[in-house]
VEXMARTOR-964914 format. One record per residue: x, y, z of N, C-alpha, C, O in turn. Coordinates in nm, 2 decimals. Atoms other than C-alpha are relative to their C-alpha. Example, Ala and Ser with C-alpha at 12.3 -4.5 7.8 and 13.67 -1.06 7.14 Angstrom:
2
+--------+--------+--------+--------+--------+--------+--------+--------+--------+--------+--------+--------+
:   n_px :   n_py :   n_pz :  ca_px :  ca_py :  ca_pz :   c_px :   c_py :   c_pz :   o_px :   o_py :   o_pz :
+--------+--------+--------+--------+--------+--------+--------+--------+--------+--------+--------+--------+
:   0.09 :  -0.12 :   0.00 :   1.23 :  -0.45 :   0.78 :   0.09 :   0.12 :   0.00 :   0.19 :   0.12 :   0.07 :
:  -0.09 :  -0.11 :   0.00 :   1.37 :  -0.11 :   0.71 :  -0.08 :   0.11 :   0.08 :  -0.03 :   0.22 :   0.09 :
+--------+--------+--------+--------+--------+--------+--------+--------+--------+--------+--------+--------+
***
This chain:
61
+--------+--------+--------+--------+--------+--------+--------+--------+--------+--------+--------+--------+
:   n_px :   n_py :   n_pz :  ca_px :  ca_py :  ca_pz :   c_px :   c_py :   c_pz :   o_px :   o_py :   o_pz :
+--------+--------+--------+--------+--------+--------+--------+--------+--------+--------+--------+--------+
:   0.02 :   0.00 :  -0.15 :   5.03 :   2.87 :  -3.99 :  -0.13 :   0.10 :   0.00 :  -0.21 :   0.10 :   0.09 :
:   0.09 :  -0.10 :  -0.01 :   4.79 :   3.16 :  -4.08 :  -0.14 :  -0.07 :  -0.03 :  -0.24 :  -0.04 :   0.04 :
:   0.12 :   0.10 :   0.03 :   4.52 :   2.93 :  -4.21 :  -0.07 :  -0.03 :   0.12 :  -0.19 :   0.00 :   0.15 :
:   0.05 :   0.06 :  -0.13 :   4.50 :   2.77 :  -3.88 :  -0.06 :   0.08 :   0.10 :  -0.14 :   0.03 :   0.18 :
:   0.05 :  -0.12 :  -0.06 :   4.44 :   3.10 :  -3.71 :  -0.13 :   0.04 :  -0.09 :  -0.22 :   0.10 :  -0.03 :
:   0.13 :  -0.07 :   0.09 :   4.16 :   3.21 :  -3.97 :  -0.08 :  -0.16 :   0.04 :  -0.10 :  -0.15 :   0.16 :
:   0.05 :   0.15 :  -0.05 :   3.99 :   2.83 :  -3.90 :  -0.01 :   0.06 :   0.15 :  -0.13 :   0.09 :   0.18 :
:   0.04 :  -0.04 :  -0.11 :   4.01 :   2.94 :  -3.55 :  -0.09 :   0.08 :   0.01 :  -0.20 :   0.04 :   0.05 :
:   0.08 :  -0.09 :  -0.01 :   3.87 :   3.23 :  -3.57 :  -0.16 :   0.00 :  -0.04 :  -0.26 :   0.06 :   0.00 :
:   0.14 :  -0.05 :   0.06 :   3.59 :   3.17 :  -3.78 :  -0.07 :  -0.16 :   0.09 :  -0.18 :  -0.19 :   0.05 :
:   0.05 :   0.09 :  -0.11 :   3.51 :   2.83 :  -3.49 :  -0.06 :   0.05 :   0.08 :  -0.17 :   0.01 :   0.13 :
:   0.07 :  -0.09 :  -0.11 :   3.48 :   3.11 :  -3.24 :  -0.11 :   0.12 :  -0.05 :  -0.19 :   0.19 :   0.02 :
:   0.16 :  -0.08 :   0.10 :   3.24 :   3.31 :  -3.49 :  -0.10 :  -0.11 :   0.03 :  -0.18 :  -0.09 :   0.12 :
:   0.12 :   0.10 :  -0.08 :   3.02 :   2.99 :  -3.47 :  -0.03 :  -0.05 :   0.12 :  -0.15 :  -0.09 :   0.12 :
:   0.00 :  -0.03 :  -0.10 :   3.04 :   2.96 :  -3.14 :  -0.05 :   0.11 :   0.08 :  -0.09 :   0.08 :   0.20 :
:   0.05 :  -0.06 :  -0.06 :   2.95 :   3.28 :  -3.05 :  -0.15 :   0.07 :  -0.07 :  -0.22 :   0.17 :  -0.03 :
:   0.15 :   0.03 :   0.03 :   2.64 :   3.24 :  -3.27 :  -0.07 :  -0.05 :   0.03 :  -0.18 :   0.00 :   0.04 :
:   0.04 :   0.10 :  -0.05 :   2.57 :   2.97 :  -3.16 :  -0.07 :   0.02 :   0.13 :  -0.18 :  -0.02 :   0.14 :
:   0.04 :  -0.03 :  -0.13 :   2.52 :   3.06 :  -2.82 :  -0.14 :   0.14 :   0.00 :  -0.24 :   0.14 :   0.07 :
:   0.11 :  -0.09 :   0.00 :   2.33 :   3.41 :  -2.92 :  -0.13 :  -0.04 :  -0.05 :  -0.23 :   0.03 :  -0.03 :
:   0.09 :   0.08 :   0.06 :   2.10 :   3.16 :  -3.10 :  -0.13 :  -0.04 :   0.13 :  -0.25 :  -0.04 :   0.15 :
:   0.07 :   0.14 :  -0.12 :   2.06 :   2.92 :  -2.79 :  -0.06 :   0.15 :   0.09 :  -0.15 :   0.10 :   0.15 :
:   0.06 :  -0.06 :  -0.06 :   1.93 :   3.27 :  -2.61 :  -0.13 :   0.08 :  -0.04 :  -0.23 :   0.09 :   0.03 :
:   0.16 :  -0.05 :   0.10 :   1.68 :   3.44 :  -2.87 :  -0.04 :  -0.13 :   0.01 :  -0.15 :  -0.13 :   0.08 :
:   0.10 :   0.15 :   0.03 :   1.55 :   3.06 :  -2.92 :  -0.13 :   0.00 :   0.12 :  -0.25 :  -0.03 :   0.10 :
:   0.09 :  -0.01 :  -0.11 :   1.41 :   3.12 :  -2.56 :  -0.11 :   0.08 :  -0.05 :  -0.23 :   0.05 :  -0.03 :
:   0.12 :  -0.16 :   0.01 :   1.22 :   3.46 :  -2.67 :  -0.08 :  -0.03 :  -0.12 :  -0.19 :   0.02 :  -0.10 :
:   0.10 :   0.01 :   0.11 :   1.05 :   3.36 :  -3.01 :  -0.10 :  -0.11 :  -0.01 :  -0.10 :  -0.18 :   0.09 :
:   0.13 :   0.02 :   0.02 :   0.75 :   3.21 :  -3.11 :   0.03 :  -0.18 :  -0.09 :   0.13 :  -0.22 :  -0.15 :
:  -0.04 :   0.13 :   0.11 :   0.72 :   2.85 :  -3.30 :   0.06 :   0.03 :  -0.13 :   0.18 :   0.00 :  -0.15 :
:  -0.03 :  -0.06 :   0.15 :   0.74 :   2.99 :  -3.66 :   0.11 :   0.06 :  -0.03 :   0.16 :   0.04 :  -0.14 :
:  -0.11 :  -0.07 :   0.06 :   1.04 :   3.24 :  -3.61 :   0.10 :  -0.09 :   0.06 :   0.22 :  -0.07 :   0.03 :
:  -0.14 :   0.10 :  -0.02 :   1.21 :   2.93 :  -3.43 :   0.00 :  -0.09 :  -0.12 :   0.12 :  -0.13 :  -0.12 :
:   0.01 :   0.08 :   0.14 :   1.16 :   2.72 :  -3.78 :   0.05 :   0.10 :  -0.07 :   0.12 :   0.05 :  -0.17 :
:  -0.09 :  -0.06 :   0.11 :   1.30 :   3.04 :  -3.96 :   0.13 :   0.01 :   0.06 :   0.22 :   0.00 :  -0.02 :
:  -0.09 :   0.02 :  -0.08 :   1.55 :   3.04 :  -3.69 :   0.13 :  -0.07 :  -0.08 :   0.23 :  -0.02 :  -0.13 :
:  -0.06 :   0.13 :   0.04 :   1.68 :   2.71 :  -3.80 :   0.01 :  -0.01 :  -0.09 :   0.13 :  -0.06 :  -0.10 :
:   0.00 :  -0.03 :   0.16 :   1.64 :   2.75 :  -4.15 :   0.16 :   0.08 :  -0.01 :   0.26 :   0.06 :  -0.07 :
:  -0.15 :  -0.12 :   0.02 :   1.92 :   3.03 :  -4.12 :   0.11 :  -0.04 :   0.04 :   0.21 :  -0.01 :  -0.02 :
:  -0.09 :   0.09 :  -0.12 :   2.11 :   2.84 :  -3.85 :   0.05 :  -0.12 :  -0.09 :   0.16 :  -0.18 :  -0.06 :
:  -0.05 :   0.13 :   0.08 :   2.15 :   2.57 :  -4.10 :   0.08 :   0.06 :  -0.12 :   0.18 :   0.03 :  -0.17 :
:  -0.06 :  -0.05 :   0.13 :   2.22 :   2.78 :  -4.37 :   0.17 :   0.04 :   0.04 :   0.27 :  -0.01 :   0.00 :
:  -0.13 :  -0.05 :  -0.02 :   2.50 :   2.95 :  -4.23 :   0.10 :  -0.10 :   0.08 :   0.22 :  -0.08 :   0.06 :
:  -0.05 :   0.13 :  -0.04 :   2.62 :   2.63 :  -4.04 :   0.11 :  -0.04 :  -0.17 :   0.23 :  -0.07 :  -0.19 :
:  -0.03 :   0.11 :   0.10 :   2.66 :   2.48 :  -4.38 :   0.10 :   0.14 :  -0.13 :   0.17 :   0.09 :  -0.21 :
:  -0.11 :  -0.12 :   0.02 :   2.86 :   2.83 :  -4.53 :   0.08 :   0.00 :   0.09 :   0.19 :  -0.01 :   0.04 :
:  -0.11 :   0.00 :  -0.05 :   3.06 :   2.84 :  -4.26 :   0.13 :  -0.15 :  -0.01 :   0.25 :  -0.15 :   0.00 :
:  -0.08 :   0.13 :   0.01 :   3.18 :   2.45 :  -4.29 :   0.06 :   0.03 :  -0.13 :   0.18 :   0.01 :  -0.14 :
:  -0.06 :   0.04 :   0.12 :   3.23 :   2.51 :  -4.68 :   0.15 :   0.07 :   0.00 :   0.25 :   0.01 :  -0.04 :
:  -0.04 :  -0.11 :  -0.05 :   3.43 :   2.84 :  -4.59 :   0.16 :  -0.09 :   0.06 :   0.27 :  -0.08 :   0.02 :
:  -0.14 :   0.06 :  -0.09 :   3.68 :   2.64 :  -4.36 :   0.07 :  -0.08 :  -0.03 :   0.18 :  -0.10 :   0.00 :
:  -0.12 :   0.11 :   0.11 :   3.74 :   2.36 :  -4.63 :   0.04 :   0.06 :  -0.06 :   0.15 :   0.02 :  -0.09 :
:  -0.06 :  -0.07 :   0.09 :   3.81 :   2.62 :  -4.86 :   0.10 :   0.02 :   0.05 :   0.20 :  -0.01 :  -0.01 :
:  -0.12 :  -0.05 :  -0.05 :   4.05 :   2.77 :  -4.63 :   0.10 :  -0.10 :   0.01 :   0.21 :  -0.08 :  -0.04 :
:  -0.10 :   0.07 :   0.02 :   4.21 :   2.46 :  -4.57 :   0.08 :  -0.08 :  -0.07 :   0.19 :  -0.13 :  -0.03 :
:  -0.04 :   0.06 :   0.12 :   4.26 :   2.31 :  -4.88 :   0.07 :   0.14 :  -0.07 :   0.18 :   0.11 :  -0.14 :
:  -0.09 :  -0.13 :   0.03 :   4.40 :   2.67 :  -4.98 :   0.12 :   0.01 :   0.07 :   0.22 :   0.02 :   0.01 :
:  -0.12 :   0.06 :  -0.09 :   4.65 :   2.63 :  -4.70 :   0.07 :  -0.11 :  -0.03 :   0.19 :  -0.12 :  -0.01 :
:  -0.08 :   0.14 :   0.08 :   4.74 :   2.29 :  -4.86 :   0.09 :   0.03 :  -0.11 :   0.21 :   0.00 :  -0.12 :
:  -0.05 :  -0.03 :   0.14 :   4.80 :   2.44 :  -5.19 :   0.13 :   0.07 :   0.00 :   0.21 :   0.04 :  -0.09 :
:  -0.11 :  -0.12 :  -0.04 :   5.06 :   2.70 :  -5.07 :   0.11 :  -0.11 :   0.04 :   0.22 :  -0.08 :   0.08 :
+--------+--------+--------+--------+--------+--------+--------+--------+--------+--------+--------+--------+
***
């Protein structure tokens, strides 16, 4: 049950980051948007891996 709340917290953080990025996306130039897109992809992949690791860890306990 504890891992469920941890995964929910990670999803909430991802949603907040997405909203911030959407707001900043309007303010940046094309080059800055490309850089931002790169970091968003890296962050999304990291959050996905952390969520999967937390789920696997929870299933093993």
